C-alpha positions in Angstrom: -38.4 41.4 8.7 -38.3 41.8 5.0 -41.4 42.9 3.1 -42.4 41.2 -0.2 -44.8 42.9 -2.6 -47.3 40.1 -2.3 -47.7 40.9 1.4 -49.1 44.3 0.4 -52.0 42.6 -1.3 -55.4 44.1 -0.2 -56.8 40.6 0.4 -54.8 38.4 2.9 -53.4 35.2 1.3 -53.7 32.1 3.4 -51.4 29.2 2.3 -52.9 25.8 3.1 -50.2 23.1 3.2 -52.0 19.7 3.5 -51.6 16.5 1.5 -55.4 15.8 1.6 -57.4 17.1 -1.4 -60.5 16.8 0.7 -59.2 19.3 3.2 -58.5 21.8 0.4 -62.0 21.3 -1.1 -63.6 21.7 2.4 -61.7 24.9 3.2 -62.3 26.4 -0.2 -66.1 25.8 0.2 -66.5 26.8 3.8 -64.2 29.9 3.8 -65.5 31.3 0.5 -67.3 34.1 2.3 -64.1 35.2 4.1 -62.2 38.2 2.7 -59.1 36.2 1.9 -57.4 34.1 -0.8 -56.7 30.4 -0.2 -53.5 29.2 -1.8 -53.3 25.3 -1.9 -50.1 23.2 -1.6 -50.4 19.4 -1.3 -46.9 18.8 0.0 -44.4 20.4 2.4 -41.9 21.1 -0.3 -44.5 22.7 -2.6 -45.7 24.9 0.3 -42.2 26.1 1.0 -41.6 26.9 -2.6 -44.8 28.9 -2.8 -44.1 30.7 0.5 -40.6 31.7 -0.7 -41.8 33.1 -4.0 -44.9 34.9 -2.6 -45.0 35.1 1.3 -48.5 34.7 2.5 -50.3 36.4 5.4 -51.0 33.2 7.3 -50.1 29.5 6.9 -52.4 26.6 7.7 -50.2 23.6 8.2 -50.8 19.8 8.4 -48.2 17.8 10.4 -48.7 14.3 9.1 -47.5 14.5 5.5 -45.2 12.2 3.5 -41.6 13.1 2.5 -41.5 16.3 4.5 -43.7 16.4 7.5 -45.2 19.6 9.0 -42.6 19.8 11.8 -39.8 20.2 9.2 -41.9 22.7 7.2 -42.5 24.7 10.4 -38.8 24.6 11.3 -37.8 25.9 7.8 -40.4 28.6 7.9 -39.1 29.9 11.2 -35.5 29.6 10.1 -36.1 31.8 7.1 -35.5 35.6 7.6 -38.2 36.4 5.1 -40.8 34.0 6.4 -40.2 33.7 10.2 -42.8 36.3 11.2 -45.7 34.7 9.2 -48.3 33.3 11.7 -48.7 29.5 11.4 -51.8 27.7 12.5 -51.3 23.9 12.7 -54.3 22.0 11.4 -53.6 18.4 12.3 -55.0 15.0 13.2 -52.1 14.5 15.6 -53.6 15.2 19.1 -50.9 14.1 21.6 -49.6 16.7 24.0 -46.1 16.0 22.8 -47.0 16.9 19.2 -48.7 20.2 20.4 -45.7 21.1 22.6 -43.3 20.4 19.7 -45.3 22.6 17.3 -45.5 25.5 19.7 -41.8 25.2 20.5 -41.0 25.4 16.8 -43.0 28.7 16.5 -46.6 27.8 15.7 -49.1 30.5 16.7 -52.1 28.1 17.1 -53.0 24.4 17.0 -56.3 23.1 15.9 -57.1 19.4 15.9 -59.0 17.6 13.1 -61.9 17.2 12.7 -62.2 21.0 13.3 -65.1 23.3 13.9 -65.3 25.7 10.9 -66.6 28.6 13.0 -63.7 28.3 15.4 -61.3 28.0 12.5 -62.7 31.3 10.9 -62.1 33.1 14.2 -58.6 31.9 14.6 -57.7 32.7 11.0 -59.0 36.2 11.5 -56.9 36.6 14.6 -53.8 35.4 12.7 -54.5 37.8 9.8 -54.8 40.7 12.3 -51.4 39.7 13.8 -49.9 39.4 10.4 -51.1 42.9 9.5 -49.7 44.3 12.7 -46.3 42.8 12.2 -46.2 44.0 8.6 -47.1 47.6 9.8 -44.4 47.5 12.5 -41.9 46.2 10.0 -42.7 49.0 7.5 -42.5 51.7 10.1 -39.1 50.3 11.3 -37.8 50.9 7.7 -39.2 54.5 7.4 -37.2 57.6 8.3 -39.4 59.5 10.8 -38.4 63.0 9.6 -38.6 62.7 5.8 -41.0 59.7 5.3 -38.4 58.1 3.0 -37.0 54.7 3.5 -34.1 54.7 5.9 -30.5 53.3 5.7 -31.5 49.8 6.9 -34.0 49.4 4.1 -31.5 51.0 1.6 -28.8 48.4 2.6 -31.1 45.5 2.0 -32.8 46.8 -1.1 -29.5 47.8 -2.7 -28.0 44.4 -2.3 -31.1 42.9 -3.9 -31.0 45.3 -6.9 -27.3 44.6 -7.5 -27.9 40.9 -7.4 -30.8 41.1 -9.7 -29.0 43.4 -12.2 -26.0 41.0 -12.2 -28.1 38.0 -12.7 -30.1 39.5 -15.6 -27.3 41.6 -17.0 -29.5 44.7 -16.7 -28.5 48.4 -16.3 -28.4 50.0 -12.9 -27.5 53.3 -11.3 -26.9 54.7 -7.8 -26.7 58.3 -6.8 -25.5 59.8 -3.5 -27.0 63.3 -2.8 -25.8 65.7 -0.2 -27.1 69.2 0.7 -24.5 71.8 0.2 -23.5 73.9 3.3 -26.3 72.3 5.3 -24.6 73.1 8.7 -24.9 76.8 8.0 -28.7 76.4 7.6 -28.9 75.0 11.1 -26.4 77.5 12.5 -28.0 80.6 11.0 -31.7 79.7 10.9 -32.1 77.0 13.5 -32.7 73.3 13.5 -36.4 73.6 12.5 -35.2 75.3 9.3 -32.8 72.4 8.7 -35.5 69.9 9.3 -37.7 71.7 6.8 -34.9 71.6 4.2 -34.5 67.8 4.7 -38.3 67.3 4.3 -38.3 69.5 1.2 -35.4 67.6 -0.3 -37.3 64.3 0.3 -40.4 65.8 -1.4 -38.3 66.9 -4.4 -36.8 63.5 -4.7 -40.2 61.9 -4.7 -41.5 64.3 -7.4 -38.4 64.1 -9.6 -38.0 60.4 -9.5 -39.8 57.8 -11.6 -42.0 55.1 -10.2 -39.3 52.5 -10.2 -36.7 54.7 -8.5 -36.1 54.4 -4.7 -35.0 57.4 -2.7 -33.7 56.8 0.8 -32.3 58.9 3.6 -28.9 57.5 4.3 -28.1 59.7 7.3 -27.9 63.4 8.2 -28.2 65.4 5.1 -27.2 62.6 2.8 -29.6 60.7 0.6 -29.2 57.8 -1.8 -31.2 57.2 -5.0 -31.4 53.6 -6.4 -32.3 53.6 -10.1 -33.0 50.0 -11.4 -33.0 49.3 -15.1 -31.6 52.7 -15.7 -28.7 53.5 -18.1 -26.0 56.0 -17.0 -27.4 58.6 -19.4 -30.9 58.2 -18.1 -29.7 58.3 -14.5 -27.8 61.5 -15.3 -31.0 63.1 -16.6 -32.8 62.2 -13.4 -30.0 63.6 -11.2 -29.9 66.8 -13.2 -33.6 67.2 -12.7 -33.2 66.8 -9.0 -30.3 69.3 -8.9 -32.2 72.0 -10.8 -35.4 71.5 -8.9 -33.6 72.0 -5.6 -31.7 75.0 -7.0 -35.0 76.7 -8.0 -36.8 76.3 -4.6 -37.6 79.4 -2.5 -37.5 78.2 1.1 -40.1 79.9 3.4 -37.9 80.0 6.4 -35.0 81.7 4.5 -36.3 83.0 1.2 -33.1 85.0 0.5 -31.0 81.9 1.1 -31.2 79.3 -1.6 -30.0 75.8 -1.5 -28.1 73.4 -3.8 -27.1 69.8 -3.7 -24.0 67.9 -4.9 -24.6 64.5 -6.5 -22.2 61.5 -7.0 -23.5 59.1 -9.6 -22.4 55.6 -10.6 -24.0 53.7 -13.4 -23.5 50.7 -15.7 -25.4 49.8 -18.9 -25.0 46.0 -18.2 -24.0 45.0 -14.7 -21.3 42.4 -14.3 -19.2 41.2 -11.4 -19.4 44.2 -9.1 -19.9 44.1 -5.4 -22.7 46.2 -3.9 -20.5 48.0 -1.4 -18.1 49.2 -4.1 -20.9 51.1 -5.8 -21.7 52.9 -2.6 -18.0 53.8 -2.1 -17.8 55.0 -5.7 -20.9 57.1 -5.3 -19.4 58.6 -2.2 -16.1 59.4 -4.0 -18.0 61.1 -6.8 -20.1 63.1 -4.3 -16.8 64.2 -2.6 -15.5 65.2 -6.0 -18.6 67.2 -6.7 -18.0 69.1 -3.5 -14.4 69.7 -4.3 -15.3 71.0 -7.8 -17.5 73.7 -6.5 -20.8 72.0 -5.4 -24.2 72.2 -7.2 -23.2 69.6 -9.8 -23.3 66.0 -10.7 -20.1 63.9 -11.0 -20.7 60.6 -12.8 -18.7 57.4 -13.3 -19.9 55.1 -16.0 -18.7 51.6 -15.3 -17.8 49.4 -18.2 -20.4 46.7 -19.1 -19.8 43.2 -18.1 -17.0 42.1 -15.7 -15.5 44.9 -13.6 -13.8 44.7 -10.2 -13.7 41.0 -10.4 -11.5 41.0 -7.2 -14.4 42.6 -5.3 -17.2 40.5 -6.8 -19.4 39.0 -4.1 
């Protein structure tokens, strides 16, 4: 389940997809006291467009609509990887058992027949919002590394593809850094795994302090981290990486105060992203990280990619 920024809104957003203006007016008046925002859509297609741009917490869906009926809307919602976990409450004048069974088979959470009781509707919406919040919390936890509290590799893979696509589309700068703890195995061997865990947690804390609000540090695996830097030129990214490197170098570690720690960093950046495949950046960052190790560790090795079209054969 992917998370959209709108789903982190403090007030739940309930998307109402119904072709009747009277229904929108009624719900707006009767649900005004509820702690939620109603988002109106008077056609199935309009509702899908709104949901794709700003995924809501809950969808209230009419079935009997022209052009695209509610069954098709429900089918498309449940086929979408970004929308399929949103609870859908069908709010319809269709009362046959066949319609109800079809709606539930397609993934509806609830089915309320018109005319509906407002008190009952409030209770069912609250239950749907609670379910939405629970699913969002579980999704967030599934993308968090348990030891460091940073995002994990699964989140990195998804977010990195998004950032590359966005930078290519808007011709914006972008940078990626691979960060690895030097001689990490000797920390575990000489001071024990709790000391190694403390180092990883310390590195995560340094990354969070050294980075800017728009940067995204992730734990890639083991002692390796990746840092996504959107809208960042190569020179700006190099400054961030040098700040990380010097901060790590200056730390006195409580479990081994006489044994300092350093990191090697492989950096790839471009002032104007062109036709580059996301995976090629990860591979280049890894190559530069290896080069930093080979050149003596505790350093940043950077590749600045030319602006515009590069690696056209790998574009994808």
